[in-house]
C-alpha positions as CSV (number, residue, x, y, z in Angstrom):
1,M,101.2,184.1,19.4
2,T,101.4,182.9,22.9
3,L,98.2,181.8,24.7
4,D,97.5,184.2,27.5
5,P,97.3,182.2,30.7
6,A,95.3,184.9,32.2
7,T,92.3,183.9,30.1
8,P,89.5,182.9,32.5
9,T,89.2,179.4,31.0
10,L,92.9,178.7,31.5
11,R,92.7,179.8,35.1
12,S,90.5,176.9,35.9
13,G,91.6,173.7,37.6
14,V,91.4,172.0,34.3
15,Y,94.4,173.9,33.2
16,E,96.3,173.0,36.2
17,A,95.4,169.3,36.0
18,L,95.8,168.7,32.3
19,F,98.1,171.2,30.9
20,V,100.6,172.1,33.6
21,H,100.8,168.7,35.5
22,G,99.5,166.3,32.9
23,L,101.6,163.2,32.1
24,D,100.8,163.6,28.3
25,G,102.2,166.2,26.0
26,V,99.6,169.0,25.3
27,L,99.6,171.6,22.5
28,I,97.1,174.5,22.1
29,A,96.7,175.8,18.6
30,C,94.5,178.0,16.5
31,A,92.3,176.5,13.8
32,E,94.9,177.2,11.1
33,G,97.5,175.1,12.9
34,Q,99.7,177.7,14.6
35,V,100.8,176.5,18.0
36,L,99.7,178.9,20.8
37,A,101.1,177.0,23.8
38,A,103.0,173.8,24.7
39,N,103.3,172.1,28.1
40,A,106.6,170.7,29.5
41,R,105.7,167.1,28.7
42,A,105.1,168.0,25.0
43,C,108.4,169.8,24.8
44,E,110.1,166.7,26.4
45,L,108.4,164.3,24.0
46,L,109.2,166.3,20.8
47,G,112.6,167.3,21.9
48,R,112.0,171.1,21.3
49,T,111.4,174.2,23.3
50,E,108.0,175.8,23.5
51,H,109.4,178.7,21.4
52,E,110.5,176.3,18.7
53,L,107.1,174.6,18.6
54,L,105.4,178.0,18.4
55,E,107.4,178.7,15.2
56,L,106.9,175.3,13.6
57,G,103.2,174.9,14.1
58,L,101.3,171.6,14.1
59,E,102.4,170.6,10.6
60,G,106.1,171.1,11.6
61,I,106.0,168.2,14.1
62,V,104.6,165.6,11.7
63,T,106.8,163.6,9.4
64,A,106.5,164.9,5.9
65,S,106.1,161.5,4.4
66,D,103.3,160.5,6.8
67,G,100.1,161.2,5.0
68,R,98.0,160.4,8.0
69,W,98.1,164.0,9.3
70,S,95.7,165.2,6.6
71,E,93.4,162.3,7.5
72,V,93.7,163.3,11.1
73,L,92.6,166.8,10.4
74,G,89.8,165.6,8.2
75,I,88.4,163.3,10.7
76,R,88.8,165.9,13.5
77,D,86.9,168.5,11.3
78,R,84.1,166.1,10.7
79,T,83.8,164.6,14.2
80,S,85.4,167.4,16.3
81,A,87.8,164.8,17.7
82,F,90.4,162.2,16.7
83,R,92.4,159.5,18.3
84,G,95.1,157.5,16.5
85,V,98.8,156.9,16.1
86,V,101.0,159.2,13.9
87,Q,104.7,159.6,13.4
88,V,106.0,162.9,14.9
89,V,109.5,164.5,14.4
90,R,111.7,165.2,17.3
91,G,114.1,168.1,17.4
92,D,117.0,165.9,16.6
93,G,115.3,164.7,13.4
94,S,114.3,161.3,14.8
95,T,110.8,160.1,14.6
96,V,108.6,158.4,17.2
97,A,105.2,156.9,17.0
98,A,102.8,159.0,19.2
99,E,99.2,158.4,20.1
100,V,97.5,161.6,19.2
101,T,94.2,162.7,20.6
102,T,92.9,166.0,19.2
103,G,89.8,168.1,19.3
104,T,88.4,171.7,19.1
105,F,87.1,174.1,21.6
106,L,86.1,177.8,21.7
107,D,88.2,180.3,23.5
108,G,85.6,183.1,23.7
109,E,84.6,183.5,20.1
110,A,87.8,182.1,18.7
111,S,88.1,178.5,17.6
112,R,91.0,176.7,19.2
113,V,92.5,173.2,18.8
114,W,94.1,171.0,21.5
115,V,96.4,168.1,20.7
116,C,97.4,165.5,23.3
117,L,100.5,163.4,22.6
118,R,101.5,160.1,24.2
119,D,104.7,158.2,23.3
120,V,103.5,154.8,22.1
121,G,107.0,153.4,21.9
122,A,107.7,154.2,25.6
123,A,104.4,152.5,26.5
124,E,105.3,149.5,24.4
125,D,108.8,149.4,26.0
126,A,107.2,149.6,29.5
127,A,104.8,146.9,28.6
128,A,107.6,144.8,27.3
129,E,109.6,145.5,30.5
130,R,106.6,144.6,32.6
131,A,106.1,141.3,30.6
132,E,109.8,140.6,31.0
133,A,109.7,141.4,34.7
134,T,106.6,139.2,35.0
135,A,108.5,136.4,33.3
136,R,111.5,137.0,35.5
137,S,109.2,137.0,38.5
138,A,107.6,133.8,37.5
139,D,111.1,132.3,37.0
140,D,112.1,133.6,40.4
141,V,109.0,132.1,42.0
142,L,109.7,128.8,40.4
143,D,113.4,129.0,41.4
144,G,112.3,129.9,44.9
145,L,109.9,127.0,45.1
146,E,112.7,124.6,44.1
147,S,115.2,126.1,46.5
148,I,113.0,126.1,49.6
149,S,113.4,123.4,52.2
150,D,109.7,122.7,52.2
151,M,107.8,120.4,49.8
152,Y,105.2,122.4,47.7
153,I,102.1,121.5,45.7
154,G,100.0,124.2,44.0
155,V,96.3,123.4,43.4
156,D,93.8,125.4,41.3
157,A,90.2,126.0,42.0
158,D,89.2,122.8,40.4
159,W,91.6,120.8,42.6
160,R,94.0,120.1,39.7
161,M,97.6,120.3,40.7
162,T,99.4,123.2,38.9
163,Y,102.9,122.6,40.3
164,I,104.9,120.3,42.5
165,N,108.5,121.0,43.4
166,G,111.3,118.5,43.4
167,K,111.4,117.8,47.1
168,A,107.7,116.8,47.0
169,E,108.4,114.6,43.9
170,T,111.2,112.8,45.8
171,R,109.4,112.4,49.1
172,L,106.0,111.5,47.7
173,G,107.4,109.2,45.0
174,V,105.7,111.0,42.0
175,A,106.9,112.6,38.8
176,R,106.0,116.2,38.1
177,E,104.9,115.6,34.5
178,D,102.6,112.9,35.8
179,A,101.2,114.9,38.7
180,V,100.7,118.4,37.2
181,G,97.2,118.7,35.8
182,Q,95.8,115.7,37.8
183,D,93.1,115.9,40.4
184,I,94.8,115.9,43.8
185,W,92.2,113.6,45.2
186,V,92.6,111.1,42.4
187,R,96.4,111.2,42.4
188,F,96.6,111.0,46.2
189,P,93.4,109.0,47.2
190,S,94.6,108.4,50.8
191,L,94.0,112.2,51.4
192,V,90.3,111.6,51.1
193,G,88.6,111.6,54.5
194,S,91.8,112.6,56.3
195,D,92.6,115.7,58.3
196,F,94.4,117.0,55.3
197,E,91.3,117.0,53.1
198,A,89.3,118.8,55.8
199,V,91.9,121.6,56.1
200,Y,92.5,122.0,52.3
201,R,88.8,122.4,51.7
202,Q,88.4,124.8,54.6
203,V,91.1,127.1,53.3
204,A,89.7,126.9,49.7
205,R,86.2,127.7,51.1
206,T,87.1,130.5,53.7
207,G,90.2,132.0,52.1
208,C,91.9,131.9,55.5
209,P,95.3,130.2,55.9
210,A,95.6,127.2,58.2
211,T,98.2,124.9,59.6
212,L,98.0,121.2,60.7
213,E,100.3,118.4,61.8
214,A,99.3,114.9,60.8
215,R,100.6,111.6,59.5
216,Y,100.3,110.9,55.8
217,H,100.3,107.1,56.0
218,A,100.8,106.5,52.3
219,A,104.3,108.0,52.4
220,D,105.0,107.0,56.0
221,L,105.3,110.7,56.7
222,W,104.7,112.9,59.7
223,C,104.3,116.4,58.2
224,E,103.5,119.9,59.2
225,A,101.4,121.5,56.4
226,R,100.8,125.2,55.9
227,V,98.0,125.9,53.5
228,Y,97.4,129.4,51.9
229,P,94.7,130.6,49.5
230,L,95.7,131.8,46.0
231,R,94.2,135.0,44.4
232,R,93.3,133.2,41.3
233,G,91.5,130.5,43.3
234,G,93.0,127.3,44.6
235,I,95.5,126.7,47.3
236,A,99.2,126.6,47.9
237,I,100.4,123.7,50.1
238,Y,103.8,123.9,51.9
239,F,104.7,120.9,54.0
240,R,107.8,119.6,55.7
241,D,108.9,116.3,57.0
242,I,108.7,116.5,60.8
243,S,109.3,112.8,61.4
244,E,112.6,113.4,63.3
245,R,111.1,116.2,65.3
246,R,108.0,114.0,66.0
247,A,110.3,111.1,67.0
248,R,112.2,113.5,69.4
249,E,108.9,114.7,70.8
250,Q,107.6,111.2,71.2
251,E,110.9,110.2,72.9
252,R,110.6,113.3,75.1
253,E,107.0,112.4,75.8
254,R,108.1,108.8,76.6
255,L,110.7,110.1,78.9
256,L,108.3,112.5,80.5
257,D,105.8,109.6,80.9
258,A,108.5,107.5,82.3
259,E,109.5,110.3,84.7
260,R,105.8,110.8,85.6
261,V,105.4,107.1,86.2
262,A,108.6,107.0,88.3
263,R,107.4,110.1,90.2
264,E,104.0,108.6,90.8
265,A,105.7,105.3,91.9
266,A,108.0,107.3,94.2
267,E,105.0,109.2,95.6
268,R,103.2,105.9,96.1
269,A,106.3,104.5,97.8
270,Q,106.5,107.6,99.9
271,R,102.8,107.2,100.9
272,V,103.4,103.5,101.6
273,L,106.5,104.3,103.7
274,A,104.5,107.0,105.5
275,Q,101.7,104.5,106.1
276,R,104.2,101.8,107.2
277,A,105.7,104.4,109.6
278,T,102.3,104.9,111.2
279,R,100.5,101.6,110.4
280,D,101.4,98.0,111.3
281,E,101.8,96.1,108.1
282,L,100.6,92.8,109.5
283,T,97.5,93.9,111.4
284,G,96.6,97.3,109.8
285,V,96.3,99.0,113.2
286,L,98.6,101.9,114.3
287,S,102.3,101.2,114.6
288,R,104.3,102.3,117.6
289,A,105.3,105.5,115.7
290,G,101.7,106.0,114.6
291,L,100.5,105.7,118.2
292,R,102.9,108.4,119.3
293,L,101.7,110.7,116.5
294,E,98.0,110.1,117.4
295,V,98.6,110.8,121.1
296,E,100.5,114.0,120.3
297,R,97.5,115.0,118.1
298,L,95.0,114.4,120.9
299,V,97.1,116.2,123.5
300,A,97.7,119.2,121.1
301,A,93.9,119.5,120.6
302,R,93.1,119.2,124.3
303,P,96.1,119.5,126.7
304,D,93.8,118.6,129.7
305,I,92.6,115.4,128.1
306,R,92.4,112.2,130.2
307,L,93.9,109.2,128.6
308,T,93.8,105.6,129.9
309,L,96.3,103.2,128.4
310,A,95.6,99.5,128.1
311,F,98.8,97.5,127.5
312,I,97.7,94.1,126.2
313,G,99.8,91.0,125.7
314,L,98.7,87.6,124.4
315,D,99.6,84.8,126.8
316,R,102.1,82.1,125.7
317,F,102.1,83.4,122.1
318,K,105.5,81.8,121.5
319,L,103.9,78.5,121.9
320,V,101.6,79.2,119.0
321,N,104.5,80.2,116.7
322,D,106.6,77.2,117.8
323,S,103.9,74.6,117.6
324,L,101.7,75.8,114.8
325,G,104.1,78.0,112.8
326,H,104.5,81.7,112.2
327,A,101.7,81.8,109.7
328,A,99.3,80.7,112.3
329,G,100.7,83.2,114.7
330,D,100.3,86.0,112.2
331,R,96.6,85.0,111.6
332,L,96.1,85.1,115.4
333,L,97.6,88.6,115.7
334,G,95.5,89.8,112.8
335,E,92.2,88.5,114.2
336,F,93.0,89.8,117.7
337,A,93.8,93.3,116.2
338,R,90.4,93.2,114.5
339,R,88.6,92.3,117.7
340,L,90.4,95.2,119.5
341,A,89.3,97.6,116.8
342,V,85.7,96.5,117.2
343,L,85.8,97.0,121.0
344,A,87.6,100.4,120.8
345,G,85.5,103.5,120.6
346,P,85.6,105.9,117.6
347,T,88.0,108.3,119.4
348,D,90.2,105.5,120.8
349,A,93.5,104.5,119.2
350,V,94.6,100.9,118.7
351,A,98.2,100.0,118.0
352,R,100.4,97.0,117.8
353,F,103.4,97.8,120.0
354,G,105.5,94.9,118.9
355,G,105.4,91.1,118.9
356,D,102.2,89.9,120.6
357,E,101.7,93.2,122.5
358,F,99.0,95.8,121.7
359,V,98.2,99.2,123.1
360,V,94.8,100.8,123.2
361,V,94.5,104.5,124.2
362,L,91.1,105.1,125.7
363,V,89.9,108.8,125.6
364,D,88.0,110.3,128.5
365,R,87.1,107.0,130.1
366,S,86.4,106.6,133.8
367,A,88.3,103.9,135.8
368,E,85.1,101.8,135.7
369,E,84.7,102.1,131.9
370,A,88.4,101.3,131.4
371,G,88.1,98.2,133.6
372,C,85.1,97.1,131.7
373,F,86.9,97.5,128.4
374,A,89.8,95.4,129.8
375,Q,87.4,92.6,130.7
376,Q,85.9,92.8,127.2
377,V,89.3,92.4,125.7
378,I,90.0,89.4,127.9
379,G,86.7,87.9,127.0
380,A,87.3,88.5,123.3
381,S,90.7,86.8,123.5
382,R,89.1,83.6,124.9
383,E,86.9,83.2,121.8
384,P,88.4,80.5,119.5
385,V,90.4,81.6,116.5
386,D,90.4,79.4,113.4
387,V,94.1,79.3,112.2
388,G,93.8,75.8,110.7
389,P,93.1,74.1,114.0
390,R,90.8,76.1,116.4
391,L,93.0,77.9,118.8
392,L,92.0,79.2,122.3
393,A,94.2,82.1,123.5
394,T,94.1,84.4,126.5
395,A,95.3,87.9,127.1
396,S,96.7,89.9,130.0
397,V,96.0,93.6,130.4
398,G,97.9,96.3,132.2
399,L,96.1,99.6,132.8
400,A,97.4,103.1,133.6
401,A,95.7,106.5,133.5
402,A,96.9,110.2,133.6
403,C,95.6,113.7,133.1
404,P,97.4,115.5,131.6
405,P,98.9,112.5,129.9
406,D,102.5,111.7,129.2
407,L,102.8,108.8,126.8
408,D,106.2,107.5,127.9
409,I,105.1,107.4,131.6
410,L,101.8,105.8,130.6
411,L,103.6,103.1,128.6
412,R,106.0,102.4,131.4
413,E,103.3,102.2,134.0
414,A,100.9,100.1,131.9
415,N,103.7,97.8,130.9
416,A,104.6,97.3,134.6
417,A,100.9,96.5,135.3
418,L,100.9,94.0,132.4
419,H,104.0,92.2,133.8
420,R,102.2,92.0,137.2
421,A,99.2,90.5,135.5
422,K,101.3,87.8,133.9
423,D,103.2,87.2,137.1
424,D,99.9,86.8,138.9
425,G,98.8,84.0,136.6
426,R,97.9,85.7,133.2
427,D,94.4,86.0,131.7
428,R,93.6,89.0,133.9
429,A,93.7,92.8,134.1
430,V,95.8,94.8,136.6
431,W,95.9,98.5,137.3
432,F,99.1,100.3,137.9
433,D,99.2,101.3,141.6
434,E,101.5,102.9,144.1
435,R,103.3,99.7,144.9
436,M,104.1,99.2,141.2
437,H,105.3,102.8,141.1
438,V,107.7,102.2,144.0
439,E,108.8,99.0,142.2
440,S,109.2,100.9,139.0
441,V,111.3,103.6,140.7
442,R,113.4,100.9,142.3
443,R,114.0,99.2,139.0
444,V,115.1,102.5,137.4
445,Q,117.5,103.1,140.3
446,I,118.8,99.5,140.0
447,E,119.4,100.1,136.3
448,N,121.3,103.3,136.9
449,D,123.4,101.7,139.7
450,L,124.0,98.6,137.6
451,R,125.5,100.7,134.8
452,E,127.9,102.3,137.3
453,A,128.6,98.8,138.8
454,L,129.7,97.5,135.5
455,D,132.0,100.5,135.1
456,R,133.4,100.2,138.6
457,D,133.8,96.4,138.6
458,E,131.5,95.8,141.5
459,L,130.3,92.4,140.4
460,F,131.9,89.2,141.7
461,V,131.3,85.5,141.3
462,E,130.6,82.8,143.9
463,Y,130.4,79.1,143.1
464,Q,127.8,76.5,144.1
465,P,129.3,73.0,144.1
466,A,127.5,69.9,142.8
467,F,128.4,66.6,144.3
468,D,128.6,63.3,142.5
469,L,126.4,60.9,144.4
470,R,128.4,57.9,143.4
471,Q,131.9,59.2,144.3
472,E,131.0,61.7,147.1
473,R,133.1,64.5,145.7
474,I,132.7,67.8,143.9
475,C,132.4,67.0,140.1
476,H,131.5,70.5,138.9
477,V,130.5,74.0,140.2
478,E,127.9,76.6,139.1
479,A,129.0,80.2,138.8
480,L,126.6,82.6,140.5
481,V,127.1,86.4,140.0
482,R,126.8,88.7,142.9
483,W,126.8,92.5,143.2
484,Q,128.6,94.3,146.0
485,H,126.5,97.5,146.2
486,P,128.4,100.4,147.9
487,V,125.3,101.2,150.0
488,R,123.0,98.2,150.0
489,G,125.7,95.6,150.4
490,V,125.5,92.3,148.5
491,V,122.6,92.2,146.0
492,G,121.4,88.9,144.7
493,P,120.9,88.1,141.0
494,Q,117.2,87.8,141.4
495,E,117.1,91.6,141.8
496,F,119.3,92.8,139.1
497,I,119.4,90.1,136.4
498,P,115.7,90.8,135.3
499,V,116.6,94.5,135.1
500,A,119.7,93.8,133.1
501,E,117.6,91.7,130.6
502,E,115.0,94.4,130.2
503,T,117.5,97.2,129.7
504,G,119.9,95.4,127.4
505,L,122.7,95.4,130.0
506,V,122.7,91.6,130.2
507,D,125.2,91.2,127.2
508,R,127.8,93.4,128.9
509,L,127.2,91.7,132.3
510,G,127.3,88.2,130.8
511,E,130.6,89.0,129.0
512,Q,132.2,90.2,132.3
513,V,131.0,87.1,134.1
514,L,132.1,84.7,131.4
515,C,135.6,86.3,131.4
516,R,136.0,85.8,135.2
517,V,134.6,82.2,135.1
518,V,137.0,81.1,132.4
519,E,139.9,82.6,134.3
520,Q,138.9,80.8,137.5
521,A,138.3,77.5,135.6
522,R,141.9,77.7,134.3
523,R,143.1,77.8,138.0
524,W,141.2,74.5,138.6
525,A,142.7,72.8,135.5
526,H,144.6,70.4,137.9
527,L,141.4,68.8,139.1
528,P,140.5,65.9,136.8
529,G,137.1,66.1,135.1
530,F,136.2,69.3,136.9
531,R,133.8,71.6,135.0
532,V,132.5,75.1,135.7
533,W,129.0,76.0,134.6
534,V,127.9,79.6,133.8
535,N,124.4,80.8,133.3
536,V,123.5,82.4,129.9
537,S,120.5,84.6,129.2
538,P,118.1,84.0,126.4
539,Q,119.2,87.3,124.8
540,Q,122.8,86.0,124.5
541,L,121.5,82.8,122.9
542,V,120.0,84.7,119.9
543,D,123.3,86.5,119.2
544,R,125.0,84.7,116.4
545,D,128.4,86.1,117.5
546,F,128.1,84.4,121.0
547,P,129.9,81.2,120.0
548,A,132.8,83.2,118.6
549,R,133.0,85.2,121.9
550,I,133.2,82.0,124.0
551,A,135.9,80.6,121.7
552,A,137.9,83.9,122.1
553,Q,137.6,83.7,125.9
554,L,138.8,80.1,126.0
555,G,141.6,80.8,123.7
556,R,142.8,83.8,125.7
557,A,142.8,81.8,128.9
558,G,144.2,78.6,127.4
559,L,141.3,76.6,128.8
560,P,140.1,73.3,127.2
561,A,136.5,73.7,126.1
562,E,135.4,70.5,128.0
563,R,136.1,72.4,131.3
564,L,133.3,74.9,130.6
565,G,129.6,74.5,130.4
566,I,126.7,76.9,129.8
567,E,123.3,76.7,131.5
568,V,120.2,77.8,129.6
569,T,116.7,78.1,130.9
570,E,114.1,75.7,129.6
571,S,112.0,78.6,128.3
572,A,114.9,79.9,126.2
573,L,114.5,76.7,124.0
574,A,111.1,78.0,122.9
575,D,112.9,80.5,120.6
576,G,113.4,77.7,118.2
577,A,115.8,77.4,115.2
578,R,117.9,80.5,115.9
579,V,118.7,79.4,119.5
580,G,119.3,75.8,118.3
581,E,121.9,77.0,115.8
582,V,123.8,79.0,118.4
583,L,123.7,76.0,120.8
584,R,125.0,73.6,118.2
585,Q,127.9,75.9,117.4
586,V,128.8,76.2,121.1
587,H,128.5,72.5,121.5
588,D,130.8,71.9,118.5
589,L,133.5,73.9,120.4
590,G,133.4,71.2,123.1
591,V,131.5,73.3,125.6
592,A,128.8,71.3,127.5
593,I,125.2,72.4,127.6
594,A,122.8,72.1,130.5
595,V,119.0,72.8,130.7
596,D,118.3,74.7,133.9
597,D,115.0,74.6,135.9
598,F,113.9,71.6,133.8
599,G,110.2,70.8,134.1
600,T,109.0,74.4,134.7
601,G,108.6,75.4,131.0
602,Y,105.9,74.5,128.6
603,S,107.8,73.3,125.6
604,S,110.6,71.2,127.0
605,L,109.4,67.8,126.1
606,A,108.8,68.7,122.5
607,R,112.1,70.6,122.2
608,L,114.6,68.7,124.3
609,N,115.5,66.2,121.6
610,E,116.2,68.9,119.0
611,F,119.0,70.5,120.9
612,P,122.5,69.3,122.0
613,V,121.9,68.7,125.8
614,D,124.6,67.2,128.1
615,V,123.0,67.9,131.5
616,V,119.4,68.2,132.8
617,K,119.0,70.1,136.0
618,I,115.9,69.2,138.1
619,D,114.3,72.4,139.5
620,R,114.1,72.8,143.3
621,S,110.3,72.8,143.1
622,F,110.3,69.1,142.2
623,V,112.9,68.3,144.9
624,E,110.7,69.9,147.5
625,E,107.9,67.5,146.6
626,L,110.0,64.4,147.1
627,G,108.4,62.1,149.8
628,T,105.2,62.3,147.8
629,A,104.1,59.8,145.1
630,R,103.6,62.7,142.7
631,G,106.9,64.3,143.4
632,E,108.9,61.1,143.1
633,A,107.0,60.3,139.8
634,F,108.0,63.6,138.3
635,V,111.7,63.1,139.2
636,A,111.7,59.5,138.0
637,G,110.2,60.7,134.7
638,I,112.9,63.4,134.3
639,V,115.6,60.9,135.0
640,T,114.2,58.4,132.5
641,L,113.9,61.2,129.8
642,A,117.5,62.3,130.5
643,R,118.8,58.7,130.2
644,A,117.0,58.4,126.8
645,I,119.1,61.4,125.5
646,D,122.2,60.3,127.3
647,A,122.2,63.3,129.6
648,H,123.6,63.7,133.1
649,V,121.1,64.6,135.8
650,I,121.7,67.2,138.5
651,A,119.1,68.0,141.3
652,E,119.1,71.5,142.7
653,G,117.9,72.9,146.1
654,V,118.7,69.8,148.2
655,E,118.2,70.9,151.8
656,T,117.3,67.6,153.7
657,L,118.9,64.2,154.0
658,S,115.7,62.5,153.0
659,Q,115.7,64.5,149.8
660,L,119.3,63.5,149.1
661,T,118.5,59.8,149.8
662,A,115.5,59.8,147.6
663,L,117.4,61.4,144.7
664,S,120.1,58.8,145.0
665,A,117.6,56.0,145.0
666,L,115.8,57.5,141.9
667,G,119.1,57.4,139.9
668,V,120.0,61.2,140.0
669,D,123.8,61.6,139.2
670,S,124.6,64.8,141.1
671,A,123.1,67.1,143.7
672,C,123.6,70.6,145.0
673,G,122.0,72.6,147.8
674,Y,122.5,74.1,151.2
675,L,122.5,70.6,152.8
676,L,125.8,70.0,150.9
677,A,127.4,73.4,150.5
678,R,126.5,77.0,150.2
679,P,127.8,79.2,147.3
680,S,131.2,80.6,148.3
681,A,134.4,82.1,147.0
682,P,136.6,79.7,145.1
683,E,139.1,79.3,147.9
684,H,136.4,78.2,150.4
685,L,134.9,75.3,148.3
686,P,134.8,71.8,150.0
687,L,136.3,69.1,147.8
688,T,134.3,66.2,149.3
689,I,130.9,65.6,150.8
690,P,130.8,66.5,154.6
691,A,131.6,63.3,156.6
692,E,128.7,63.7,158.9
693,A,126.3,63.7,156.0
694,S,128.0,60.8,154.2
695,F,127.5,58.3,157.0
696,R,123.7,59.0,157.2
697,W,123.0,57.7,153.7
698,R,123.0,54.0,154.3
699,T,119.5,53.4,153.3
700,G,118.5,53.8,149.6
701,L,121.9,54.7,148.3
702,H,122.5,55.0,144.5
703,P,123.6,51.5,143.4
704,T,127.0,52.7,142.4
705,V,127.6,54.3,145.8
706,A,127.2,51.0,147.5
707,R,130.1,49.6,145.6
708,I,132.5,52.3,146.7
709,P,135.0,51.0,149.4
710,G,134.3,52.2,152.8
711,T,130.6,52.8,152.3
């Protein structure tokens, strides 16, 4: 009979869960063993349909030779349940071991039996497969550990190593059979106390993975270690050699450090350059550029600000450099700058303008306050400075004020006032005034006109003859440049030469004059021993190309060098070695050298023997004092000095017969002046001393003159 599924018991969820959807085979039978129902899993396990099972009954599914079924039923009847393994017969005649669980229950008043069947063979196969899969998995894991690029060490909960792969063996220098089973701290003692130990123990304690990079010194290894906890306890350590990467990183860091150092050095250099652009390196005060920036800042903050500019120059500073050396001069400049900074107010600006010149910009000072400041500067300059020997120096100050200020105008005006202070005797302060303004405007006009004059060839040369006092003839002439101004007429050199020197036009002017003088000297080549002298500015003497230009002019004209001479002022000799080198090169060409205005400078006696000097020219100021004991003593001293260096002596500015007689008696070789001849064009030069003058010299003639026939 078929179990009625409509029975209330079978309508329950138990029926659904166990009978219909259960994973085990289930049979429902009556107490006599007749099968009442079979689920799908039972049919599948026994290889029969439910109908076939209903016809066979419980005894039909058991192997006839298996005597355990009777034992099963006996046990079930006694205990109401049984669980064990019996052999059951499938529909195809094969047998299979099945785990049978059986019991009884009441279906209403009827006694019923349930039988649960589970294929033991399938379970064993599954277990075997699982074991095999596990083994395969373990092999795969080991194969994986050997094939990975990382080194690997497995450690159990007791810190014994359970596995070490080949890469770790090779890199760490250990054998697997010696390492596995050993305490990791014993086998690798250098780990103790290291960052590795701290991380390994942290992962074992917390169960959280961790990563570190550190150096394992025992193997000379920089490594990256990744540490993971294991489910059974212990840790898995994967680590790789990052020595190359670390070396690249260190090289990159080295390059970055080098770049940073270079950048910092460049920034420092930039700051130094910026400071040098605004600060004077020697004295530490503002430079010329720094002064301009500071004035621009002041004016930008207050356009109506009143500024007074004090232009300060140390007097005779070249004498300090030449006599005591540049180191002493530098110490003097540094000390003077320090004194200026002390005297200046907190808002005033102190700058070194160049050489021995300083500028102080006074902010919102009255004329009286500015004048007081200038006197303080002069007083401070008079205090001794210890530069080895104790040095006493003085300073001159030029002052100019403006509101609103224009720095360029202030500099020009204060500089003009400084020059006036020096011209008036130095060691004093002078304010820029209207007279200086007129003079300044006039100098600007002269500069502009002179530039045009050089372009239009308005300059010409006259010649002042010098007469030999022994032979009463012209022995040489001095070239004197003149300017034929289109409006003002003839302009003397005393007006435009200083402007040319200040504005840098003197080189161009000197080149034009030299060219004309050489050409004229070539026309006088028939006169025996006749020399033409040309004045040379100090600026030309510091130009190392000057000797080459003279040589080029002589070569172009075909003029022998001994027919040309250059005159240099005594003050130009104070420029020292550089001028001396240029003069020696000129002298080596065969060109004669004369010292003009001798006796008016302050370094001539110390310098004269250092330079090649052929002629010494006595300044007119000493000629004017002839007739006095002091004047004649000066001239006699100059003649004696010239004789000591084998130099010819020429006296300038002779205007009276008594002066000429005295010069002859004192041994002067030649003389020039208005008494003898005025400067004139070449074609108007007299070739002998005027007859009327010659016959008046009888008393006190130069000894050689007395031996000339007819005297």
